[in-house]
N, C-alpha and C positions, 0 to 999 in steps of 0.2 A: 504492502499499501503505498503512494507516495502520500508523503507529511507537510504541512507548509508551517506545524507548528509546531513548540519542545512540550504543549500544554496537553492533559491527559483529557481534557475534557475536550472537543473540538467543537465549535460554533456551528459548524456546519459540514458534513459527512455524505458523504455517496459509498456509499456500501453495496458492491459489485452491481452495481445501476446496469443496467439496459433499457434502449426502447426501442420499440417495433412499430413501423407506419403500416399500412397496405396505402401501395400504387400503382393501381390498374391491377389490382388481383394480386400482386405479389405484394412479398413481405419486402422490408427495407428494413433492416437494423441501423438507428443513428449513433446510438451507443451500445456497449458490446464491454459487458464485464467491466465499470469504470468503480474504481478504488481510491475518494481522495480524504484529506479532514483539512480543515481549516480555522484554525485557532481565532480567538475574537483579535479583533482589532489589527490584522492583517491586508496587505494589498495583495491580490494574486490574478494576474495578466493570464486567461487562458488565449494563446496561440494558432491559428493554424486558418488552412486554407479556406474557402466557402465550401460547408457540406460535408467540415471536415466533425460539424457535431456539438460545436461550441454552443452555438446558439441554444441548442437543444438542451447541452446541461444549465445553461442559466435558466431557460424554464421552468427544467426541474429541482432550479434550487430556489427561486420564486414560486412553488408552489400552482405556477401556473400550468401546468400536465405536469404526469406522475407516471414515475419509472415501470414501463413492462414485468420484468425481477428485478430480484433487488432489492433498499430499501437508500431514501435521502431524509434523513435528517436535520432539523434547527431546534438548536440548544437541545438536541436530547430526542426530541418529539418526531415520530416519525408521518413524511408529510400525507402518506397514503391511507393513515388512520383516522384522518381528524375529520370530522361532517363540516358540510359546507357552513355552514355557520364558525366553528374551529378555525377553518381556511381562510377566510373570507374575514375574522380576527388575530390570524400571524398574519396575513399580508398588511394588515393597516397597523398592528401595532410593531411589526419585527423588522418591516422586507421595504426599504427605496427603488425605486428604479429610474432609471435614465438610460432614455432611448435617442435612437440613433438621429430620429426626424424630430426629436424633441417631446411632441404629444402636447403638446400648450393647446390650451380652446383659446380661439381667435375671439370670443365674445364677451371673454372676462381680459380685467385688467391683470396690469405684473404678481399685482400684492395677495388677487384672485384667484388667481392658477394654486400660488403657492398655498391657499388658505386649503384648498380643494378637500385636499387628506383629511385633514381637523374636520372637517362640515361635518364630512359622511362620515368620519367617529364618532362625533356628536362630543366632539372637543371643546373645553372652555376658552376664552383668551386666543379667540384663533386667528385675528388680527393681528395681537401686541406679539404674537408665536411665531406668524410667519413675517411679518416686520425686522423681527432679530432674524432671522435666517437671510431676508436678505441684503442684512448689514454682512452678517460672516461674507457674504461671497461680494458685495464692492456694488447692491443696486438700490438701496435702500432712497437714494433719489429718484429714484426712476419706478416706484413702487406703484404710481398712478397713472400710466403709461399702459397703453393698450399692446399686444402683442406685437401685430403688425411694425409698430413705430420703433421694433430694435432690432437688430442685427445677429448676425445668427450666432456670433459667442454670448454676446448679451440672453438670446433665446437658453444658450445650453446649461447661463447660471443662474435663471429661474429655476428651468426643470431639475437642476444638483439641490438652489433652493428649496424647492417640492419635496425631492426626494427626501431631505435629512427636516421636515417639521415636524416629523411626529415621533424622535429621536428612536431611527429604527438603528438593529444591531448590526441590520444587513446591509449591502445599495449593492443592486446589480445592472450595469455600466453596459452593454450592448454597446460597441463600438459608438462612443461617446465622442470622439474626434471626425469620425467620418467625414461628414456634410461640414466641418471648416477648411479654411488654410492653416498651413505650416505655423504660425503662427500663434494666431488663435490657439488652436488644438492643443500647443505648447502650454497655452496658460490656463489652460483645463485641468488638464494633469497634471500640473502644478496646485491647482489649487484640487482635485482630488486628492494630493498627495497628502497639503495639510490636515484636509480634513480627515482623512485616514490616522495619521501622526497623533491630531491635535485632541477629538472629538473620539478616539479607537473608534469609531468603527469600521469594521470588516469590508470590503471592495472587492466583488470576485465583477472584473471585465474582461470581455471575449474582445479580442481586435487582429487586427493580418497584422498590425504593424509590429513590426519589430523597436523604432521610433519610439511607440506610446507605451511598449510592455516593459520600457527599459525603467521607469517610475514605479514599479511593482519590487516587492518584497522579492517575489515567486514568479517565477513563468513555469507553466503548465502548457507542454505542446502535445496537438491531438490531430488524429489522423486516422482516417474512415472509421471514425465515431470509437478510438483509442485514444491513451492517454501514452505518448511515446515514448519508452524507456530507456531516455538519451540522463544525463548529465544537465541542472535544470541552470540557467544564466542568473548568476546573481543582479538585483537592483542593488538602485544605487544609495538606495534607503540604510540595507542593512550588511552588503556587502558581503553577505552569508550565502552557501548552497541551500538547497530545500533540501 
């Protein structure tokens, strides 16, 4: 088993997880016997070409999908054993999502976009907490602008603030710099690195970019649904091998 942490109890674990889909009557195995442990406060980049299984890995980690074989556990709880109510609570309380295409609501202002997870959860002080997170990503002064008035980098910062607003333990980032230019993408990566370090949030990021993966503590490489059994390249935060 690949282990990206020295801790005894990982925040997120894949236990011989496999995932099959049906495609035109044929079974396609997107993940094949993946075992991986990720400790709290770690920044892990999952690398590989399109179709290697990295997005499927993120979907299983976020309980957006479930393994056909094996288990995925978050905070020690198997996601495939939860009820719909339990899954909703897990996603709202413990997981934040950052997407390549931002997934912001154009009819809402910046601060209203960040408030959404809190309002769905019925949490109090939603506006104040949203403003705090916008300040964290350097966008407090743009809180009342509409989304279409922002640059791509600013949109991604809003998406990061939204992912953080409910204080999740795990952030899943799927190609978070894929739609950004190099300079803006590097700024977003530095922000994610700072969030991981300062707030002790675990980040699992899917990327095909060697440059993007360099900010992570650990790099996990995938090919054809498998984790590639090769030395893991250290990121600059720790200088260690996983």
